Structures are given as C-alpha cells and as structure tokens.
N, C-alpha and C positions, 0 to 999 in steps of 0.2 A: 395579405401581409406576408413578408418574407421571413424565413427562419433559418438558423443554423441548427441542425440536429446533432446533439452531442450524447455519446454513450460512454459510461464508465463501467468497465467490466471487471468487477471485483471478485472476491473469493466467495461471498455468500449471496451476492445479488448482481444483476445487470441493471443499471439505472439509466434511464433516458430522459432527456429534457429537450424542449424546443425553446430557443432564445431568439428574440426579435432585436431589431436595431436599438430599441430603447433599453436593452440589457435586462429585460424582464423574462423570467422563465415561465413557460407554459406547459401544461399537461405532463407534469412530472410523473414518471411511471417506473416501477421496479419489478423485476422478476427474480424469484429466488433460484439459487443454483445449489446443487448438491455437491458436497465434497466427500470423497472416500478416504478414510484413514485406516491403515492396517500395517502393523509391524514397521513403524517408522516411515511408511509411505504416505504421500498426500497427493491424491489424483483427482482430476475432473474429466468429464467427457467434454472435449473441446467443442463438439457440435452443439452442445446445449447453449453455449455463448451465442452462436449465430442464430439459433432458433429463438432465443430470448430477444435478440434485436428484432427479428421478424415479428414477434408477438407485440413488441412495443410499437413498431411501425403500424401494425394492423390496428392497434388501439387508437393511435392518432388519426388514422384515416376514418375510423368509425365516428370520431369526434368532429369531423368536418374539415380536417387538414387535407389539402390536396398535394399530390406528389410534386407539382410544379411550385408549391410554396417553399419547398426545402431547397435552399440555394447551395448548401454545402454540408458535408458530413464530417464530423471530427470525433476523436476518441481519446480516452485515457484508460488505463487498465493495469492490472497486476503485472509485476515484473518477475524476472529470474525463473521463468518457466522453461520447460523444454517440451516442444510440441513437434515431433517429427511428422512431416506430411509427405505424401508421394507427389508425382507430377500433376495429379488432378486436384491436389490440395486436401486429400482425404487423410485423416489422422491414422497413423500406423499402430498406435497404442494410446492409452489414456494420457492426457497432458500431465506431465510431472511438475508439480507446483513448487514454489519457493520453500515451503516448509518441509519438503521431502528430504529424508536423511540417508537415502540409500547409497549416495556417492561420497560418503565420508572418507573412505580409503583413497579414492581417486583424488580428492581434494588435498589430502596430506602429501601425496606424491607430487602434485603440481606445485605445491608450496615449497617443497624441497628442491625441485628442479629449476624453478623459474622465479625471476624477480617480480612477482605478481603485484605487490603493493606499490613498488617504485614506478611501474609502468601504468597500471590500471587505476592507481589512486585508492584501491580498496583491498581489503584482506581477502583471503581465500578460505572458503569452507564449502561443505557439501550442498549448501543452498543455491550456489551459483550454477549457471548453465553449463559452463565448460566441463566440470567434473561429471555432470549428468550425461553429457554426450559421450564422454569416455566410458562411463558405466554401460551405456547402451552398446557402444562399440565392442566392449568386452563380454557383456552378458546377454545381449539381444542382437547378435550379429546380423540376422536377417532384417531386422528393423533398421539397423544402421545402413546396410547396403541398399535397401529400397527407399531410403529417405532422399527426397529431392531437395528439401530444405528443413533446417531446424529453426522453427519460429520460436521466439523467446518471450513473447508477451501475449496476453489474451486478446488484446485489441488487434494485434497483427494477424491473428488467425481470421478474424472477421474481415479485416481489410483484404486478406488473400481471397476470400470468397466474393467480396464486392468488386474487386478490381482485377483479380488474377495475378497480382504482384506480391512478391515476398519481400517485405521491408521491415525496418526497425528504426526507432528514433535513438539519438545518442544517449538520452537519459536512461532508457531501458537497456541499451547495449552496454552501458557502464556497469550494470549489475550482472553481466555475463561472465566476467573474469577473463575476457579475451580482447577487450578494446583498449587501445592506447588513449588515455583520457585527454592527452594534449592534441593529438592528431585526429582523434575520432575515427580511427581506422582499425580494422581487425589486425591482430598480431599474427600475420601470416606465417612467420618463422616458427612460432610456438605451435601452430596448428600442424605444420609440416612435421615438426619434431615428434608429435604424438599421432601421426598418421591420420589426421582429420582433413578431409577435402574442403578447401576454402569455398568451393562452389556450392557447398551444402549450407552456407550461411546466408542470411538475408542481406540485402543492400541497406547500408546505413544512410538515411535521409534526414534532413532537418525536420524538427517537429512541425514547423509551419510550411512544409513543402507539400504540394499536391502530388499524391502518389499516382493517381490515375482517375478514371471515372467509372461509375457503375456500369457493368457489362450488361449485355442483353439477357444473359442467363440469370444474373443477379437481379435484374429488373423484374423478371418473371417471378422469382422466388420471394422478393421483398415488397413489390409494389412501388419501389422508387423509380424515377425516370432514368432510363439509360442515358448516360452522359453526365449525370450529376457528379460534381467533383468530390473526391474523398481526400481528406488531409491525413498526413502521416500520424499526427497527434503526439501524445507524450505519455510516458509512464506515470502511474498514479502519484508517485512521490513528487514529481515536478508539477503535475496539474493541480494537486492539492495545495502546493505552496503558492502557486499563482492565485488560486481561489481564496487562500487565506490572506493574500495581500502582503506577503513577507518577501521583501526585496533587499533590505539594507542589512549590512553586517551588524550583529548584535540583536537583531529581531529574532524571536523564537516563537514557534507555534507547536501545538501538539495535535496529533491525529489518533483517533480511536476508532478503528474498524474492527475486523476480526482480529488482526494483529494491530500494531500501532507503531508510532515513531515520534521523535522530537526532531525538529529540523531548524537550521539556521543558515543563511547565506554566508559564504567565506570567499576570500580572494586567493587563498593558497590551499593546496592539499596538505592536510595534517598527517604526515607520515607516521608520527609517533603514536597515534591513537588507533589501536587495533579494534576492529569491529565496526568502525565508523565508515559509512558509505559516502563517497564524494561523487556527485552526479553533475554533469553539465546542466547549466540552467539557462534561462532565456538570454542572459548577457554572456557574450563570448569570454569575457574576462572574470567570470564569476562561477563559483560552484555552489552546490547545495550540499551541506554536510547533514546527513541523515543518520540518526542513531536508531536502529530498528529494535522493536520489542516483539518477541514471538507471542507475548501474552497480553491481551488487552480486552477487546470485546468478547473474545472466546471465553475468557475467565468469567466475565459478567454473565454470559449465557449459561455456563456450567453452574454457577452459583444459583442463578434464578431457578434452574430446573432441579437442582439438588435440594435447596432449602425451601422452595416455595413451588406453587403450582403454575405460576405465570409471571411474566415480567411486571405486570401491574401490582400483583400482591407482594412480589419481592420488593418493589419500590416502596410500597406502603410500610412493609415490615422494617426495612432498613431506616426509613424516615422516622419511625416511631422509637428507635433505640436511643439511649443516652450515650452518644459517642464519647463524651468527655470522661466516662467511667469505664470504657471498654479497653481492656489491656491486651486483648488477643492480638497476635501478630500472624500475618499470613505471607508466605513466600509464594509468589504467583506463577512459578515456572511449570505450568501444566504441560507445556510442549518443549521443555528445555529452555534455553535462552541464548540470545545472540549479542546483547550489549547491556551493561558494560562488561558482563562476563560472556564467555563463549563456551557453553557446556550443554551438549545435547542430552546429557544424562541427568541434568538437574531436574528436580520435580517439585510439585507444590507441597507445602507443609503448613500446618496450623499449629501454632505454639501458644500455650497458656490456657488450655481448656480446663474448666472446673466442673463440679457436679451441677452447678446452677447456670452453666453456659447454655444459651438458647440459640436456635437456628438463626434468629435475627442478628445475634451478636456475631456469629460466624460469617453471615452474609455481609455484614458491615466491614468486618476485618478483611474480607476478600477484596472489596472495592478499595479499601485503604491500602492494601498490599500493592495493587496496580499503581495507585497514585504515588506510593513511595518509590516503586521501581522507576516510574517516570521522573521523579525528582532526582534520583541517582543519575539518570541519563542527562537531565538538564544541567546538572552540576558538572558533568563530564565534558559537555560540548561548549559551554559558555561561562564566562566569569560574571556575566550580567545577572543580577538578581533583583531587578526593579522594573516597574512599568507593567502595563497590562499584557497578558498573554492570550492569544487566540487559541481556542480549542474547537476542533471540527471533527466530523465523522459521526457515524450512526450511534456511537456510545454516548454522545452528548444529549440524547433524548432523555437520559436519566438525570433529573434535576438534583437529586441527592448526591449523585456521583460528581456532578459538576461542582457542588459546594464542597465536597470532600477534597477535590483537587485544589480548589482555592485555599482551603485551610492547610492542607499538607504542604503546598508550595509557598504559602504566604505571598501569593500574587493575586492581583485582580484578574479574574478569568472572564474573557468575553466569548460568548457562544453565539455565533451568527445564526439567524433563522435558516432552517432547512440546510444546515451545513453538511448533511450527508450527501448533498448533490454538488458540493464544492469542487471535487475533482472533475466532474463533468463541466462545471462552469469555468474552471481554469482552462480546459481544452477549448472552450468557446472563444476565449481571448485570442488564441492563435488563429482561429478561423476568421474572426472579425478583422484581424490585421490583413488577411488575404483579400477579404471583400471590401476593404477600405471603409469599414464602419466607424472608424475613429474612436474605438474604445481604448482608454488609457489603462494599461495593466496596473499601474501603481495606485490608481484611484478606484479600480474596479470593485474591490472588496469593501471599501469604505461606504459604499452606497447601500449596503444591505443592513437591515435592522438586526440588532443583536441584544442578547440578554446578558447582564453583568452579575457576576457572583463576587462578593466582597469577602476577603478572609476575616474570620472571627478571631479576635485576639486570644480568647480563652482556648479555642480549639487549636490555634497556631502553637501555643505553648505546650499543650497536650501532645500534639503530633511531633513537635521537635524532640520531645523525650522518647516517644515511640520510635522515631526515625533513627535515633542513635542505636537502639537495639536492633532495628531492622537491618542496619548496615553490617551487623555482626553475623547475621543468620547464615548467609551463604558460606562464608569462610569456615564457620563452625561445622557446617553440615556437608561440606564438599566431599570429605572422605567417605561419607555414608552413600552419597550418590554414586 
C-alpha cells in the first residue's frame, strides 16, 4: 500500500499520520515537545522537532511500514518563528517562537517607518519574524553574522534537514512581516533599509511544490528512502483550514490548540481591522482571514493543573457544576492577547468570587472565558451568525468545553473525529494533488464522522447576559494592566 506521510509540527506536539489513496489515516502518532517560557521569551529546541519526526518514522517502521511504501512527505507547522541556522543547518540559538515578546521595541520602530499593513496585509507586532531578526541583529550580533538562513516555520527546519534546502511557503511567509501579500515576494527594499541581507532569507515556494528529495544523509538518520520527494507544505493556519473544509466566504471555523484562532475565507484584505492576519490560501484570488488568540488550550491546561489533579478529574468536576447559576467571569489573557485587543500586558482575571465559590466553579468560568473571547473574535471577523460551525484541535477532546462553546456562541458546533490531526490531514490534500490521487479539497472534510453539540436555550440566555459583562472587563481593567 502507498502512503503520504504528513507531519504537523506544533507547539506542544509533533503529530504524524500516514494517509492512503482512500483518504484513510493510519498509525497516528504524536510526540510531546517542551517549550521554555522565561521573562516574556518563548523558545524551543528546534532539533527536537526533527528528532520527533525520526521517532514517529521509527514507530511506523516497527509496525510493518516499509520505506518504499511512503511516496511523498508533506508538512504543516507553527508559523512566525525565527530559527537562525548556519550553513550546515545547525541552529545557532533556540528557536524564537510566535508568542515571544522580546522584539516589541523593534516592532514599534518598523510600524513607524514602513507601510506594513498596506503591503503585507497584516499588522506589525513583536510576534512576527521581521522584528525578531532585527532584535538578533542588535542584541546577538554574532548569531546574526553566522546565520546562513533565518527559517520561519517549524516544518521548514525539518525540511532543511531532509533536503538541504531552505524554503518557506507563502502562508507562513505572510506572518513574517516582510512579504508582499500580492506578489508573494520578500520586500527587499525594506530589508536593505534595515541592513538585513536578503540572502539570509529562505526561498518562497508554493505550498504544493516539491522542494527536493530526501538526501543520503537524511536517509541514514530517518530510515526514509533517499530520493523520496518532500513537499513544501503549508503553515498550520492554512492546513487546518483545508482540513476543516472551510473554503467559501462566510464560512467560519475555530481552532483550539495551545493557542487558538477563528478563521474565514475572504476575497479582499481588510485593512481596517488591526490584529487580523491575512494569509494566502489555496486559491490565488482568496485569502484566509485569521484572528489569533494567545489563550486557548494553554488556559485549559493551566486550569486543569490548578484546580484539579488531572484532565479527567477536571472534566468531571466542570461537568458536575450547575453552569446556569455560575456568575463568575474570567478574562483569559494569561499570555497577553493579540485579538481583538493587542496588549502583551493584559493578564488573566477572575471576577465575582464569594466565600462559597468552589474550584469547580472557577474551572467552569475559565472555559467560559475562552469561549467568550472566541465569540468576540467571531463577531469581529464576520457578520454571519447562523449555521453550524466546525471546531477542531486538541482542545475539542473536552466534551464539556465543546458544549460550553455551543451555548456561548448560540451555534451548532460540529467536532470532527480526531480533529487534532486535521492540520496534518490538510497538508495531505496538497500532496495528493501532486501524486494525482484525485482528492477533492472541498469534499475532503465532509467524509469524516463528527459529533454535534446543540445550543441549550436556557444556557444561551444565561451566557448572553454574562457576555455583556465580559465585554466590559478589559476596558475597565486596562489601566491596571
């Protein structure tokens, strides 16, 4: 049997799946990844990504998969990273991730000097790669000088090791702050103005373009056949959207990973909405409008570990509460926020505690707070408020949270089975096109089984009242932050 091997390299896990011509996933496997947080910094050891891919491949081979069964390798992965590597592809420092705030001052300077949003279609802040490169140039001069290429996505680091090529896809490049969203080329004059060598940037290739093939060196390290083609792949925002089956204007879906987002396809870049990302999508005349949230699954993880001993007991605890009588409000900005507000200093807040407040009540309020933040985002990016909405990502493993989402949003929520693998599945669609497998991207997600969560009218009314108070919280607390 022939397979496409697809890897999604996220913040907390590297996920791998094998997909056959009948679009069935086989031998799903994930490897946990450690993230280091300190003083506003967010870093990972880039080599852990490659080692995780090797571990997943090793697992497949022990299960009877042969190297010759893998026809093509494709990827999705986290974006907005800054990964300086030398000529051998070795990292010169830890990978600086999207949630890292060290380059805030450089971002302010860039926004003052350049028409960032008009050219890139996106706002400028310290999470983008452009200001991170400037920070390295100013603060880590030796690292900058010895850098052969600044890779900008986790998948691109692994591709460099498999093929020897330094590349990036347009979706990931759009989150760098340096790419013209119309021409899909680097803004060379901007780089020149700030003393950045254009030759230190990766080549922009189409997501469905073959980068190269597995080298002899990579073959020895991974067990893959030398000569196996490797696809450029696509940043996780784009691959998750393909996996969710969202292609038409007005369609919206939500993603809950460590961080999260709400996304909808659009035909024009919305210059008036600050904080909204516009990414090239699979259609040349279409963009993906993504509203990012810094706080999603990470908040669930914090609550589960703070108020209970495990995810399972936390789930049971929240499920047992009377949500209709819980008046607690929670502002979920544990890591600041990016949309609809942009405030790295915003923090989490619990409002309304009494002497009889229980940990289960607080845990419930935490999940509600993320759902309300996502409702704010949804209302900011679309006028549509009807029809079913797909929800994907690892956070959807929590059934009580899925129901809270349906009640807070007053929308039917569809959760596809194994949706945490959807970014990897979305990347498979691109590979299937290259191999001529005849997989229709628009029908791809519709073939997967899903669970439906219907809004409860009583809870909808309760949450509408709470939401009006939630909307006031940030504006009232901003001066304190």
